[in-house]
C-alpha positions in Angstrom: -53.2 -89.8 62.6 -53.3 -87.0 65.1 -50.1 -85.7 66.7 -49.5 -86.1 70.4 -50.5 -82.5 71.6 -49.0 -83.2 75.1 -45.5 -83.4 73.7 -45.9 -80.4 71.5 -44.4 -77.0 72.5 -46.7 -74.0 73.0 -45.8 -72.5 69.7 -46.2 -75.8 67.7 -49.6 -76.4 69.2 -50.7 -72.9 68.7 -49.7 -73.2 64.9 -51.4 -76.5 64.7 -54.6 -74.9 66.1 -54.4 -72.0 63.6 -53.9 -74.6 60.9 -56.8 -76.8 61.9 -59.4 -74.5 63.5 -62.0 -77.6 63.7 -59.8 -79.8 65.9 -61.5 -79.3 69.2 -59.2 -81.5 71.1 -56.2 -79.4 70.1 -57.8 -76.2 71.0 -58.9 -77.6 74.3 -55.4 -78.7 74.9 -54.1 -75.2 74.2 -56.9 -73.5 76.3 -55.9 -75.9 79.2 -52.4 -74.7 79.0 -53.5 -71.2 79.1 -55.5 -71.6 82.1 -52.7 -73.6 83.8 -50.5 -70.4 83.9 -51.0 -68.9 87.3 -49.4 -65.5 86.4 -50.6 -64.4 83.0 -49.3 -61.0 81.8 -51.6 -58.4 80.3 -50.3 -55.4 78.6 -52.1 -52.2 77.7 -52.0 -50.4 74.3 -49.9 -47.7 75.6 -47.2 -50.3 76.3 -46.5 -50.6 72.6 -43.7 -48.1 72.9 -42.0 -50.6 75.4 -42.5 -53.7 73.1 -39.0 -54.5 72.9 -38.2 -54.0 76.6 -41.2 -56.2 77.5 -40.1 -58.9 74.9 -36.7 -59.1 76.4 -38.0 -59.3 79.9 -40.2 -62.2 78.7 -37.3 -64.1 77.1 -35.1 -63.6 80.2 -38.0 -65.0 82.5 -38.3 -68.1 80.2 -34.7 -68.6 80.1 -34.5 -68.5 83.9 -37.2 -71.1 84.4 -37.1 -74.8 83.7 -38.8 -75.9 80.5 -42.4 -76.2 81.6 -43.9 -77.1 78.2 -42.0 -80.4 78.1 -43.6 -81.4 81.3 -47.1 -80.5 80.2 
């Protein structure tokens, strides 16, 4: 029996896809979530020196937003 991908968190779904690379449905669900993000953030290799700062900004942003994953 397959898990319900719609109730899985982004991290859980990503882990599942890595563990089950042949599961097309899981991959498509993960891809749909990625495409649904209207403001993806891209960083350059030279940003590696700011990794801790960028990670903290990302965490603060996620804490300030309502839980989007539970509604997906």
